[in-house]
Backbone as XML, in Angstrom:
<?xml version="1.0"?>
<chain id="A" units="angstrom">
  <residue number="1" name="UNK">
    <atom name="N" x="34.894" y="40.671" z="102.842"/>
    <atom name="CA" x="35.907" y="39.659" z="102.773"/>
    <atom name="C" x="35.865" y="38.996" z="101.386"/>
  </residue>
  <residue number="2" name="UNK">
    <atom name="N" x="37.019" y="38.807" z="100.794"/>
    <atom name="CA" x="37.074" y="38.172" z="99.475"/>
    <atom name="C" x="36.807" y="36.677" z="99.619"/>
  </residue>
  <residue number="3" name="UNK">
    <atom name="N" x="35.845" y="36.209" z="98.862"/>
    <atom name="CA" x="35.450" y="34.801" z="98.843"/>
    <atom name="C" x="36.240" y="34.052" z="97.766"/>
  </residue>
  <residue number="4" name="UNK">
    <atom name="N" x="36.426" y="34.725" z="96.615"/>
    <atom name="CA" x="37.150" y="34.082" z="95.528"/>
    <atom name="C" x="37.490" y="35.048" z="94.420"/>
  </residue>
  <residue number="5" name="UNK">
    <atom name="N" x="38.487" y="34.692" z="93.633"/>
    <atom name="CA" x="38.932" y="35.485" z="92.495"/>
    <atom name="C" x="39.030" y="34.547" z="91.304"/>
  </residue>
  <residue number="6" name="UNK">
    <atom name="N" x="38.565" y="35.025" z="90.154"/>
    <atom name="CA" x="38.666" y="34.218" z="88.940"/>
    <atom name="C" x="39.086" y="35.079" z="87.768"/>
  </residue>
  <residue number="7" name="UNK">
    <atom name="N" x="39.867" y="34.510" z="86.886"/>
    <atom name="CA" x="40.269" y="35.211" z="85.670"/>
    <atom name="C" x="40.234" y="34.225" z="84.516"/>
  </residue>
  <residue number="8" name="UNK">
    <atom name="N" x="40.028" y="34.740" z="83.305"/>
    <atom name="CA" x="40.011" y="33.884" z="82.138"/>
    <atom name="C" x="40.401" y="34.691" z="80.920"/>
  </residue>
  <residue number="9" name="UNK">
    <atom name="N" x="41.120" y="34.058" z="80.021"/>
    <atom name="CA" x="41.419" y="34.645" z="78.720"/>
    <atom name="C" x="40.936" y="33.657" z="77.666"/>
  </residue>
  <residue number="10" name="UNK">
    <atom name="N" x="40.282" y="34.171" z="76.660"/>
    <atom name="CA" x="39.658" y="33.341" z="75.639"/>
    <atom name="C" x="40.153" y="33.777" z="74.269"/>
  </residue>
  <residue number="11" name="UNK">
    <atom name="N" x="40.557" y="32.826" z="73.465"/>
    <atom name="CA" x="40.992" y="33.097" z="72.102"/>
    <atom name="C" x="39.743" y="33.235" z="71.228"/>
  </residue>
  <residue number="12" name="UNK">
    <atom name="N" x="39.518" y="34.419" z="70.693"/>
    <atom name="CA" x="38.333" y="34.694" z="69.881"/>
    <atom name="C" x="38.290" y="33.764" z="68.668"/>
  </residue>
  <residue number="13" name="UNK">
    <atom name="N" x="39.438" y="33.407" z="68.145"/>
    <atom name="CA" x="39.493" y="32.505" z="66.986"/>
    <atom name="C" x="38.960" y="31.115" z="67.338"/>
  </residue>
  <residue number="14" name="UNK">
    <atom name="N" x="39.156" y="30.701" z="68.572"/>
    <atom name="CA" x="38.618" y="29.410" z="69.020"/>
    <atom name="C" x="37.092" y="29.449" z="69.070"/>
  </residue>
  <residue number="15" name="UNK">
    <atom name="N" x="36.549" y="30.578" z="69.528"/>
    <atom name="CA" x="35.091" y="30.750" z="69.551"/>
    <atom name="C" x="34.552" y="30.759" z="68.123"/>
  </residue>
  <residue number="16" name="UNK">
    <atom name="N" x="35.239" y="31.442" z="67.216"/>
    <atom name="CA" x="34.846" y="31.468" z="65.805"/>
    <atom name="C" x="34.823" y="30.051" z="65.224"/>
  </residue>
  <residue number="17" name="UNK">
    <atom name="N" x="35.842" y="29.274" z="65.542"/>
    <atom name="CA" x="35.908" y="27.897" z="65.041"/>
    <atom name="C" x="34.753" y="27.054" z="65.588"/>
  </residue>
  <residue number="18" name="UNK">
    <atom name="N" x="34.407" y="27.249" z="66.847"/>
    <atom name="CA" x="33.279" y="26.517" z="67.443"/>
    <atom name="C" x="31.968" y="26.913" z="66.776"/>
  </residue>
  <residue number="19" name="UNK">
    <atom name="N" x="31.817" y="28.184" z="66.480"/>
    <atom name="CA" x="30.615" y="28.644" z="65.775"/>
    <atom name="C" x="30.541" y="28.047" z="64.376"/>
  </residue>
  <residue number="20" name="UNK">
    <atom name="N" x="31.673" y="27.972" z="63.706"/>
    <atom name="CA" x="31.689" y="27.389" z="62.361"/>
    <atom name="C" x="31.343" y="25.909" z="62.396"/>
  </residue>
  <residue number="21" name="UNK">
    <atom name="N" x="31.806" y="25.197" z="63.426"/>
    <atom name="CA" x="31.529" y="23.767" z="63.561"/>
    <atom name="C" x="30.094" y="23.479" z="63.993"/>
  </residue>
  <residue number="22" name="UNK">
    <atom name="N" x="29.610" y="24.249" z="64.974"/>
    <atom name="CA" x="28.333" y="23.916" z="65.615"/>
    <atom name="C" x="27.210" y="24.908" z="65.330"/>
  </residue>
  <residue number="23" name="UNK">
    <atom name="N" x="27.522" y="26.027" z="64.713"/>
    <atom name="CA" x="26.500" y="27.018" z="64.388"/>
    <atom name="C" x="25.880" y="27.641" z="65.629"/>
  </residue>
  <residue number="24" name="UNK">
    <atom name="N" x="24.648" y="28.081" z="65.476"/>
    <atom name="CA" x="23.951" y="28.776" z="66.552"/>
    <atom name="C" x="23.749" y="27.894" z="67.785"/>
  </residue>
  <residue number="25" name="UNK">
    <atom name="N" x="23.793" y="26.594" z="67.597"/>
    <atom name="CA" x="23.648" y="25.675" z="68.735"/>
    <atom name="C" x="24.705" y="25.943" z="69.805"/>
  </residue>
  <residue number="26" name="UNK">
    <atom name="N" x="25.921" y="26.296" z="69.366"/>
    <atom name="CA" x="26.996" y="26.621" z="70.319"/>
    <atom name="C" x="26.630" y="27.859" z="71.123"/>
  </residue>
  <residue number="27" name="UNK">
    <atom name="N" x="26.168" y="28.904" z="70.455"/>
    <atom name="CA" x="25.781" y="30.136" z="71.149"/>
    <atom name="C" x="24.627" y="29.877" z="72.111"/>
  </residue>
  <residue number="28" name="UNK">
    <atom name="N" x="23.671" y="29.058" z="71.713"/>
    <atom name="CA" x="22.519" y="28.752" z="72.573"/>
    <atom name="C" x="22.931" y="27.986" z="73.827"/>
  </residue>
  <residue number="29" name="UNK">
    <atom name="N" x="24.027" y="27.261" z="73.765"/>
    <atom name="CA" x="24.532" y="26.530" z="74.933"/>
    <atom name="C" x="25.164" y="27.480" z="75.944"/>
  </residue>
  <residue number="30" name="UNK">
    <atom name="N" x="25.804" y="28.546" z="75.455"/>
    <atom name="CA" x="26.573" y="29.467" z="76.302"/>
    <atom name="C" x="25.740" y="30.636" z="76.810"/>
  </residue>
  <residue number="31" name="UNK">
    <atom name="N" x="24.843" y="31.158" z="75.982"/>
    <atom name="CA" x="24.164" y="32.419" z="76.270"/>
    <atom name="C" x="22.759" y="32.247" z="76.841"/>
  </residue>
  <residue number="32" name="UNK">
    <atom name="N" x="22.386" y="33.164" z="77.741"/>
    <atom name="CA" x="21.005" y="33.232" z="78.229"/>
    <atom name="C" x="20.130" y="33.740" z="77.085"/>
  </residue>
  <residue number="33" name="UNK">
    <atom name="N" x="18.837" y="33.718" z="77.256"/>
    <atom name="CA" x="17.936" y="34.205" z="76.203"/>
    <atom name="C" x="18.207" y="35.667" z="75.856"/>
  </residue>
  <residue number="34" name="UNK">
    <atom name="N" x="18.405" y="36.504" z="76.877"/>
    <atom name="CA" x="18.675" y="37.926" z="76.632"/>
    <atom name="C" x="20.007" y="38.110" z="75.914"/>
  </residue>
  <residue number="35" name="UNK">
    <atom name="N" x="21.029" y="37.376" z="76.322"/>
    <atom name="CA" x="22.336" y="37.462" z="75.671"/>
    <atom name="C" x="22.255" y="36.961" z="74.229"/>
  </residue>
  <residue number="36" name="UNK">
    <atom name="N" x="21.475" y="35.914" z="74.010"/>
    <atom name="CA" x="21.333" y="35.355" z="72.671"/>
    <atom name="C" x="20.719" y="36.381" z="71.719"/>
  </residue>
  <residue number="37" name="UNK">
    <atom name="N" x="19.722" y="37.114" z="72.188"/>
    <atom name="CA" x="19.104" y="38.153" z="71.352"/>
    <atom name="C" x="20.121" y="39.241" z="70.994"/>
  </residue>
  <residue number="38" name="UNK">
    <atom name="N" x="20.942" y="39.647" z="71.958"/>
    <atom name="CA" x="21.983" y="40.647" z="71.686"/>
    <atom name="C" x="23.000" y="40.090" z="70.707"/>
  </residue>
  <residue number="39" name="UNK">
    <atom name="N" x="23.429" y="38.854" z="70.896"/>
    <atom name="CA" x="24.382" y="38.214" z="70.001"/>
    <atom name="C" x="23.845" y="38.170" z="68.568"/>
  </residue>
  <residue number="40" name="UNK">
    <atom name="N" x="22.571" y="37.823" z="68.415"/>
    <atom name="CA" x="21.977" y="37.744" z="67.083"/>
    <atom name="C" x="21.957" y="39.116" z="66.405"/>
  </residue>
  <residue number="41" name="UNK">
    <atom name="N" x="21.611" y="40.170" z="67.157"/>
    <atom name="CA" x="21.609" y="41.530" z="66.592"/>
    <atom name="C" x="23.011" y="41.948" z="66.168"/>
  </residue>
  <residue number="42" name="UNK">
    <atom name="N" x="23.986" y="41.718" z="67.043"/>
    <atom name="CA" x="25.359" y="42.121" z="66.723"/>
    <atom name="C" x="25.916" y="41.308" z="65.558"/>
  </residue>
  <residue number="43" name="UNK">
    <atom name="N" x="25.608" y="40.029" z="65.519"/>
    <atom name="CA" x="26.084" y="39.170" z="64.435"/>
    <atom name="C" x="25.487" y="39.583" z="63.093"/>
  </residue>
  <residue number="44" name="UNK">
    <atom name="N" x="24.226" y="40.003" z="63.121"/>
    <atom name="CA" x="23.561" y="40.416" z="61.879"/>
    <atom name="C" x="24.195" y="41.684" z="61.312"/>
  </residue>
  <residue number="45" name="UNK">
    <atom name="N" x="24.605" y="42.598" z="62.191"/>
    <atom name="CA" x="25.240" y="43.843" z="61.744"/>
    <atom name="C" x="26.660" y="43.607" z="61.241"/>
  </residue>
  <residue number="46" name="UNK">
    <atom name="N" x="27.452" y="42.953" z="62.068"/>
    <atom name="CA" x="28.852" y="42.644" z="61.729"/>
    <atom name="C" x="29.217" y="41.354" z="62.443"/>
  </residue>
  <residue number="47" name="UNK">
    <atom name="N" x="29.463" y="40.334" z="61.668"/>
    <atom name="CA" x="29.745" y="39.008" z="62.232"/>
    <atom name="C" x="30.831" y="39.000" z="63.278"/>
  </residue>
  <residue number="48" name="UNK">
    <atom name="N" x="31.895" y="39.782" z="63.060"/>
    <atom name="CA" x="33.003" y="39.799" z="64.014"/>
    <atom name="C" x="32.581" y="40.362" z="65.367"/>
  </residue>
  <residue number="49" name="UNK">
    <atom name="N" x="31.638" y="41.310" z="65.379"/>
    <atom name="CA" x="31.150" y="41.841" z="66.661"/>
    <atom name="C" x="30.406" y="40.767" z="67.440"/>
  </residue>
  <residue number="50" name="UNK">
    <atom name="N" x="29.658" y="39.939" z="66.739"/>
    <atom name="CA" x="28.949" y="38.842" z="67.385"/>
    <atom name="C" x="29.904" y="37.831" z="67.992"/>
  </residue>
  <residue number="51" name="UNK">
    <atom name="N" x="30.967" y="37.524" z="67.264"/>
    <atom name="CA" x="31.950" y="36.553" z="67.764"/>
    <atom name="C" x="32.640" y="37.106" z="69.008"/>
  </residue>
  <residue number="52" name="UNK">
    <atom name="N" x="33.037" y="38.373" z="68.982"/>
    <atom name="CA" x="33.703" y="38.956" z="70.157"/>
    <atom name="C" x="32.741" y="39.039" z="71.345"/>
  </residue>
  <residue number="53" name="UNK">
    <atom name="N" x="31.467" y="39.347" z="71.082"/>
    <atom name="CA" x="30.466" y="39.376" z="72.154"/>
    <atom name="C" x="30.376" y="37.992" z="72.815"/>
  </residue>
  <residue number="54" name="UNK">
    <atom name="N" x="30.295" y="36.957" z="72.009"/>
    <atom name="CA" x="30.206" y="35.595" z="72.540"/>
    <atom name="C" x="31.472" y="35.237" z="73.318"/>
  </residue>
  <residue number="55" name="UNK">
    <atom name="N" x="32.621" y="35.641" z="72.805"/>
    <atom name="CA" x="33.895" y="35.347" z="73.490"/>
    <atom name="C" x="33.967" y="36.045" z="74.847"/>
  </residue>
  <residue number="56" name="UNK">
    <atom name="N" x="33.505" y="37.288" z="74.931"/>
    <atom name="CA" x="33.546" y="37.983" z="76.230"/>
    <atom name="C" x="32.602" y="37.327" z="77.227"/>
  </residue>
  <residue number="57" name="UNK">
    <atom name="N" x="31.447" y="36.884" z="76.775"/>
    <atom name="CA" x="30.501" y="36.215" z="77.683"/>
    <atom name="C" x="31.070" y="34.884" z="78.148"/>
  </residue>
  <residue number="58" name="UNK">
    <atom name="N" x="31.674" y="34.144" z="77.236"/>
    <atom name="CA" x="32.310" y="32.877" z="77.582"/>
    <atom name="C" x="33.387" y="33.106" z="78.645"/>
  </residue>
  <residue number="59" name="UNK">
    <atom name="N" x="34.253" y="34.074" z="78.395"/>
    <atom name="CA" x="35.341" y="34.391" z="79.318"/>
    <atom name="C" x="34.817" y="34.841" z="80.681"/>
  </residue>
  <residue number="60" name="UNK">
    <atom name="N" x="33.825" y="35.709" z="80.697"/>
    <atom name="CA" x="33.279" y="36.229" z="81.953"/>
    <atom name="C" x="32.647" y="35.117" z="82.787"/>
  </residue>
  <residue number="61" name="UNK">
    <atom name="N" x="31.934" y="34.216" z="82.134"/>
    <atom name="CA" x="31.291" y="33.121" z="82.869"/>
    <atom name="C" x="32.337" y="32.144" z="83.413"/>
  </residue>
  <residue number="62" name="UNK">
    <atom name="N" x="33.405" y="31.919" z="82.662"/>
    <atom name="CA" x="34.504" y="31.085" z="83.155"/>
    <atom name="C" x="35.146" y="31.734" z="84.394"/>
  </residue>
  <residue number="63" name="UNK">
    <atom name="N" x="35.422" y="33.037" z="84.314"/>
    <atom name="CA" x="36.038" y="33.738" z="85.450"/>
    <atom name="C" x="35.123" y="33.685" z="86.677"/>
  </residue>
  <residue number="64" name="UNK">
    <atom name="N" x="33.827" y="33.899" z="86.471"/>
    <atom name="CA" x="32.871" y="33.848" z="87.582"/>
    <atom name="C" x="32.829" y="32.446" z="88.194"/>
  </residue>
  <residue number="65" name="UNK">
    <atom name="N" x="32.794" y="31.415" z="87.345"/>
    <atom name="CA" x="32.713" y="30.042" z="87.868"/>
    <atom name="C" x="33.945" y="29.703" z="88.714"/>
  </residue>
  <residue number="66" name="UNK">
    <atom name="N" x="35.093" y="30.251" z="88.342"/>
    <atom name="CA" x="36.314" y="30.043" z="89.126"/>
    <atom name="C" x="36.251" y="30.813" z="90.447"/>
  </residue>
  <residue number="67" name="UNK">
    <atom name="N" x="35.737" y="32.036" z="90.399"/>
    <atom name="CA" x="35.671" y="32.872" z="91.601"/>
    <atom name="C" x="34.732" y="32.283" z="92.656"/>
  </residue>
  <residue number="68" name="UNK">
    <atom name="N" x="33.668" y="31.612" z="92.222"/>
    <atom name="CA" x="32.757" y="31.010" z="93.203"/>
    <atom name="C" x="33.207" y="29.611" z="93.612"/>
  </residue>
  <residue number="69" name="UNK">
    <atom name="N" x="34.240" y="29.111" z="92.957"/>
    <atom name="CA" x="34.825" y="27.833" z="93.351"/>
    <atom name="C" x="34.094" y="26.606" z="92.862"/>
  </residue>
  <residue number="70" name="UNK">
    <atom name="N" x="33.158" y="26.761" z="91.939"/>
    <atom name="CA" x="32.397" y="25.615" z="91.455"/>
    <atom name="C" x="32.862" y="25.102" z="90.109"/>
  </residue>
  <residue number="71" name="UNK">
    <atom name="N" x="33.536" y="25.950" z="89.339"/>
    <atom name="CA" x="33.786" y="25.569" z="87.957"/>
    <atom name="C" x="32.441" y="25.405" z="87.272"/>
  </residue>
  <residue number="72" name="UNK">
    <atom name="N" x="32.382" y="24.542" z="86.310"/>
    <atom name="CA" x="31.117" y="24.314" z="85.600"/>
    <atom name="C" x="30.391" y="23.087" z="86.148"/>
  </residue>
  <residue number="73" name="UNK">
    <atom name="N" x="30.167" y="23.105" z="87.480"/>
    <atom name="CA" x="29.373" y="22.049" z="88.107"/>
    <atom name="C" x="28.165" y="22.690" z="88.759"/>
  </residue>
  <residue number="74" name="UNK">
    <atom name="N" x="27.085" y="21.928" z="88.851"/>
    <atom name="CA" x="25.827" y="22.449" z="89.395"/>
    <atom name="C" x="26.026" y="23.044" z="90.773"/>
  </residue>
  <residue number="75" name="UNK">
    <atom name="N" x="25.371" y="24.133" z="91.078"/>
    <atom name="CA" x="24.297" y="24.762" z="90.306"/>
    <atom name="C" x="24.780" y="25.716" z="89.209"/>
  </residue>
  <residue number="76" name="UNK">
    <atom name="N" x="26.103" y="25.817" z="88.978"/>
    <atom name="CA" x="26.624" y="26.689" z="87.932"/>
    <atom name="C" x="26.394" y="26.057" z="86.568"/>
  </residue>
  <residue number="77" name="UNK">
    <atom name="N" x="25.743" y="26.802" z="85.693"/>
    <atom name="CA" x="25.619" y="26.414" z="84.287"/>
    <atom name="C" x="25.796" y="27.673" z="83.451"/>
  </residue>
  <residue number="78" name="UNK">
    <atom name="N" x="26.124" y="27.476" z="82.187"/>
    <atom name="CA" x="26.324" y="28.617" z="81.292"/>
    <atom name="C" x="25.104" y="29.531" z="81.258"/>
  </residue>
  <residue number="79" name="UNK">
    <atom name="N" x="23.932" y="28.964" z="81.122"/>
    <atom name="CA" x="22.721" y="29.762" z="80.893"/>
    <atom name="C" x="22.141" y="30.369" z="82.178"/>
  </residue>
  <residue number="80" name="UNK">
    <atom name="N" x="22.506" y="29.849" z="83.335"/>
    <atom name="CA" x="22.034" y="30.436" z="84.597"/>
    <atom name="C" x="22.835" y="31.666" z="84.987"/>
  </residue>
  <residue number="81" name="UNK">
    <atom name="N" x="23.934" y="31.901" z="84.316"/>
    <atom name="CA" x="24.800" y="33.048" z="84.576"/>
    <atom name="C" x="24.729" y="33.959" z="83.357"/>
  </residue>
  <residue number="82" name="UNK">
    <atom name="N" x="24.222" y="35.149" z="83.551"/>
    <atom name="CA" x="24.065" y="36.108" z="82.456"/>
    <atom name="C" x="24.957" y="37.315" z="82.710"/>
  </residue>
  <residue number="83" name="UNK">
    <atom name="N" x="25.616" y="37.784" z="81.664"/>
    <atom name="CA" x="26.440" y="38.981" z="81.763"/>
    <atom name="C" x="25.671" y="40.113" z="81.093"/>
  </residue>
  <residue number="84" name="UNK">
    <atom name="N" x="25.273" y="41.074" z="81.897"/>
    <atom name="CA" x="24.510" y="42.224" z="81.402"/>
    <atom name="C" x="25.362" y="43.477" z="81.605"/>
  </residue>
  <residue number="85" name="UNK">
    <atom name="N" x="24.815" y="44.604" z="81.214"/>
    <atom name="CA" x="25.529" y="45.876" z="81.386"/>
    <atom name="C" x="24.610" y="46.904" z="82.018"/>
  </residue>
  <residue number="86" name="UNK">
    <atom name="N" x="25.171" y="47.676" z="82.933"/>
    <atom name="CA" x="24.458" y="48.818" z="83.486"/>
    <atom name="C" x="24.392" y="49.902" z="82.415"/>
  </residue>
  <residue number="87" name="UNK">
    <atom name="N" x="23.544" y="50.920" z="82.589"/>
    <atom name="CA" x="23.496" y="52.015" z="81.614"/>
    <atom name="C" x="24.861" y="52.687" z="81.393"/>
  </residue>
  <residue number="88" name="UNK">
    <atom name="N" x="25.729" y="52.621" z="82.393"/>
    <atom name="CA" x="27.068" y="53.200" z="82.271"/>
    <atom name="C" x="28.006" y="52.329" z="81.436"/>
  </residue>
  <residue number="89" name="UNK">
    <atom name="N" x="27.571" y="51.101" z="81.129"/>
    <atom name="CA" x="28.402" y="50.158" z="80.393"/>
    <atom name="C" x="29.111" y="49.161" z="81.284"/>
  </residue>
  <residue number="90" name="UNK">
    <atom name="N" x="29.060" y="49.375" z="82.592"/>
    <atom name="CA" x="29.717" y="48.450" z="83.527"/>
    <atom name="C" x="29.079" y="47.060" z="83.433"/>
  </residue>
  <residue number="91" name="UNK">
    <atom name="N" x="29.893" y="46.015" z="83.262"/>
    <atom name="CA" x="29.321" y="44.671" z="83.218"/>
    <atom name="C" x="28.881" y="44.208" z="84.602"/>
  </residue>
  <residue number="92" name="UNK">
    <atom name="N" x="27.762" y="43.495" z="84.634"/>
    <atom name="CA" x="27.239" y="42.937" z="85.886"/>
    <atom name="C" x="26.793" y="41.504" z="85.632"/>
  </residue>
  <residue number="93" name="UNK">
    <atom name="N" x="26.814" y="40.737" z="86.694"/>
    <atom name="CA" x="26.389" y="39.348" z="86.617"/>
    <atom name="C" x="24.958" y="39.254" z="87.121"/>
  </residue>
  <residue number="94" name="UNK">
    <atom name="N" x="24.096" y="38.654" z="86.315"/>
    <atom name="CA" x="22.703" y="38.414" z="86.662"/>
    <atom name="C" x="22.527" y="36.896" z="86.712"/>
  </residue>
  <residue number="95" name="UNK">
    <atom name="N" x="22.115" y="36.404" z="87.863"/>
    <atom name="CA" x="21.989" y="34.955" z="88.038"/>
    <atom name="C" x="20.532" y="34.524" z="87.998"/>
  </residue>
  <residue number="96" name="UNK">
    <atom name="N" x="20.326" y="33.268" z="87.626"/>
    <atom name="CA" x="18.972" y="32.731" z="87.487"/>
    <atom name="C" x="18.862" y="31.373" z="88.177"/>
  </residue>
  <residue number="97" name="UNK">
    <atom name="N" x="17.639" y="31.037" z="88.558"/>
    <atom name="CA" x="17.331" y="29.703" z="89.057"/>
    <atom name="C" x="18.125" y="29.286" z="90.276"/>
  </residue>
  <residue number="98" name="UNK">
    <atom name="N" x="18.536" y="28.018" z="90.263"/>
    <atom name="CA" x="19.251" y="27.434" z="91.403"/>
    <atom name="C" x="20.561" y="28.139" z="91.701"/>
  </residue>
  <residue number="99" name="UNK">
    <atom name="N" x="21.220" y="28.646" z="90.675"/>
    <atom name="CA" x="22.485" y="29.354" z="90.893"/>
    <atom name="C" x="22.244" y="30.645" z="91.671"/>
  </residue>
  <residue number="100" name="UNK">
    <atom name="N" x="21.188" y="31.358" z="91.321"/>
    <atom name="CA" x="20.838" y="32.586" z="92.047"/>
    <atom name="C" x="20.532" y="32.265" z="93.514"/>
  </residue>
  <residue number="101" name="UNK">
    <atom name="N" x="19.749" y="31.229" z="93.743"/>
    <atom name="CA" x="19.396" y="30.833" z="95.113"/>
    <atom name="C" x="20.636" y="30.455" z="95.914"/>
  </residue>
  <residue number="102" name="UNK">
    <atom name="N" x="21.520" y="29.660" z="95.304"/>
    <atom name="CA" x="22.750" y="29.248" z="95.976"/>
    <atom name="C" x="23.620" y="30.453" z="96.308"/>
  </residue>
  <residue number="103" name="UNK">
    <atom name="N" x="23.811" y="31.354" z="95.341"/>
    <atom name="CA" x="24.662" y="32.529" z="95.491"/>
    <atom name="C" x="24.140" y="33.429" z="96.618"/>
  </residue>
  <residue number="104" name="UNK">
    <atom name="N" x="22.836" y="33.669" z="96.630"/>
    <atom name="CA" x="22.231" y="34.510" z="97.672"/>
    <atom name="C" x="22.322" y="33.845" z="99.040"/>
  </residue>
  <residue number="105" name="UNK">
    <atom name="N" x="22.137" y="32.527" z="99.105"/>
    <atom name="CA" x="22.215" y="31.806" z="100.380"/>
    <atom name="C" x="23.628" y="31.891" z="100.977"/>
  </residue>
  <residue number="106" name="UNK">
    <atom name="N" x="24.631" y="31.995" z="100.128"/>
    <atom name="CA" x="26.011" y="32.135" z="100.584"/>
    <atom name="C" x="26.329" y="33.568" z="101.008"/>
  </residue>
  <residue number="107" name="UNK">
    <atom name="N" x="25.428" y="34.514" z="100.706"/>
    <atom name="CA" x="25.657" y="35.925" z="101.032"/>
    <atom name="C" x="26.767" y="36.544" z="100.186"/>
  </residue>
  <residue number="108" name="UNK">
    <atom name="N" x="26.796" y="36.208" z="98.911"/>
    <atom name="CA" x="27.874" y="36.646" z="98.039"/>
    <atom name="C" x="27.475" y="37.818" z="97.140"/>
  </residue>
  <residue number="109" name="UNK">
    <atom name="N" x="28.474" y="38.563" z="96.693"/>
    <atom name="CA" x="28.289" y="39.595" z="95.669"/>
    <atom name="C" x="29.496" y="39.510" z="94.737"/>
  </residue>
  <residue number="110" name="UNK">
    <atom name="N" x="29.301" y="39.924" z="93.482"/>
    <atom name="CA" x="30.358" y="39.774" z="92.480"/>
    <atom name="C" x="30.670" y="41.086" z="91.794"/>
  </residue>
  <residue number="111" name="UNK">
    <atom name="N" x="31.933" y="41.228" z="91.414"/>
    <atom name="CA" x="32.424" y="42.379" z="90.648"/>
    <atom name="C" x="33.141" y="41.812" z="89.433"/>
  </residue>
  <residue number="112" name="UNK">
    <atom name="N" x="32.876" y="42.407" z="88.269"/>
    <atom name="CA" x="33.369" y="41.839" z="87.025"/>
    <atom name="C" x="33.993" y="42.900" z="86.131"/>
  </residue>
  <residue number="113" name="UNK">
    <atom name="N" x="35.075" y="42.532" z="85.471"/>
    <atom name="CA" x="35.690" y="43.363" z="84.443"/>
    <atom name="C" x="35.889" y="42.497" z="83.210"/>
  </residue>
  <residue number="114" name="UNK">
    <atom name="N" x="35.531" y="43.035" z="82.044"/>
    <atom name="CA" x="35.609" y="42.301" z="80.782"/>
    <atom name="C" x="36.272" y="43.191" z="79.742"/>
  </residue>
  <residue number="115" name="UNK">
    <atom name="N" x="37.142" y="42.599" z="78.924"/>
    <atom name="CA" x="37.778" y="43.355" z="77.846"/>
    <atom name="C" x="37.993" y="42.436" z="76.655"/>
  </residue>
  <residue number="116" name="UNK">
    <atom name="N" x="38.114" y="43.040" z="75.481"/>
    <atom name="CA" x="38.437" y="42.233" z="74.307"/>
    <atom name="C" x="39.255" y="43.042" z="73.313"/>
  </residue>
  <residue number="117" name="UNK">
    <atom name="N" x="40.046" y="42.306" z="72.571"/>
    <atom name="CA" x="40.825" y="42.840" z="71.456"/>
    <atom name="C" x="40.519" y="41.949" z="70.268"/>
  </residue>
  <residue number="118" name="UNK">
    <atom name="N" x="41.190" y="42.159" z="69.187"/>
    <atom name="CA" x="40.900" y="41.399" z="67.974"/>
    <atom name="C" x="40.928" y="39.891" z="68.213"/>
  </residue>
  <residue number="119" name="UNK">
    <atom name="N" x="41.960" y="39.385" z="68.853"/>
    <atom name="CA" x="42.125" y="37.941" z="68.996"/>
    <atom name="C" x="41.797" y="37.373" z="70.367"/>
  </residue>
  <residue number="120" name="UNK">
    <atom name="N" x="41.632" y="38.227" z="71.377"/>
    <atom name="CA" x="41.423" y="37.713" z="72.733"/>
    <atom name="C" x="40.343" y="38.479" z="73.484"/>
  </residue>
  <residue number="121" name="UNK">
    <atom name="N" x="39.651" y="37.740" z="74.362"/>
    <atom name="CA" x="38.729" y="38.328" z="75.328"/>
    <atom name="C" x="39.222" y="37.895" z="76.699"/>
  </residue>
  <residue number="122" name="UNK">
    <atom name="N" x="39.191" y="38.810" z="77.658"/>
    <atom name="CA" x="39.665" y="38.486" z="79.005"/>
    <atom name="C" x="38.690" y="39.026" z="80.034"/>
  </residue>
  <residue number="123" name="UNK">
    <atom name="N" x="38.617" y="38.322" z="81.164"/>
    <atom name="CA" x="37.710" y="38.717" z="82.236"/>
    <atom name="C" x="38.374" y="38.493" z="83.583"/>
  </residue>
  <residue number="124" name="UNK">
    <atom name="N" x="37.956" y="39.307" z="84.537"/>
    <atom name="CA" x="38.437" y="39.214" z="85.907"/>
    <atom name="C" x="37.235" y="39.372" z="86.816"/>
  </residue>
  <residue number="125" name="UNK">
    <atom name="N" x="37.081" y="38.467" z="87.771"/>
    <atom name="CA" x="35.934" y="38.504" z="88.666"/>
    <atom name="C" x="36.389" y="38.360" z="90.118"/>
  </residue>
  <residue number="126" name="UNK">
    <atom name="N" x="35.837" y="39.207" z="90.981"/>
    <atom name="CA" x="36.079" y="39.120" z="92.412"/>
    <atom name="C" x="34.717" y="38.885" z="93.071"/>
  </residue>
  <residue number="127" name="UNK">
    <atom name="N" x="34.652" y="37.868" z="93.906"/>
    <atom name="CA" x="33.424" y="37.574" z="94.654"/>
    <atom name="C" x="33.695" y="37.837" z="96.120"/>
  </residue>
  <residue number="128" name="UNK">
    <atom name="N" x="32.780" y="38.589" z="96.750"/>
    <atom name="CA" x="32.890" y="38.928" z="98.169"/>
    <atom name="C" x="31.795" y="38.263" z="98.967"/>
  </residue>
  <residue number="129" name="UNK">
    <atom name="N" x="32.097" y="38.034" z="100.231"/>
    <atom name="CA" x="31.096" y="37.510" z="101.163"/>
    <atom name="C" x="30.784" y="38.572" z="102.183"/>
  </residue>
</chain>
């Protein structure tokens, strides 16, 4: 049974502007430790790849927060929700701490799709019970 659906589109230029204003502090607010390490590697190789990576994670976490019906209120936080990839490249949501406990207690599972182009990143999330 579908519990919730969430979608989000993010302007990559807005993420770039936030990075220019706040530097790495902005990325540290949005990304888990594992995501932050990936962002740093991608940014070091090509800055634009790092910005798009951050934009897709931002978008995916927004879509997930909408699908679970919490928005950005506890136990949902940016860093407790991690977007990882299976070996096939399929994006998956990895939860941590109180958010993981809450999600499991509800008997939920999530499906995620993420895409990006030069100026936009978009995500779609379906949560089932």
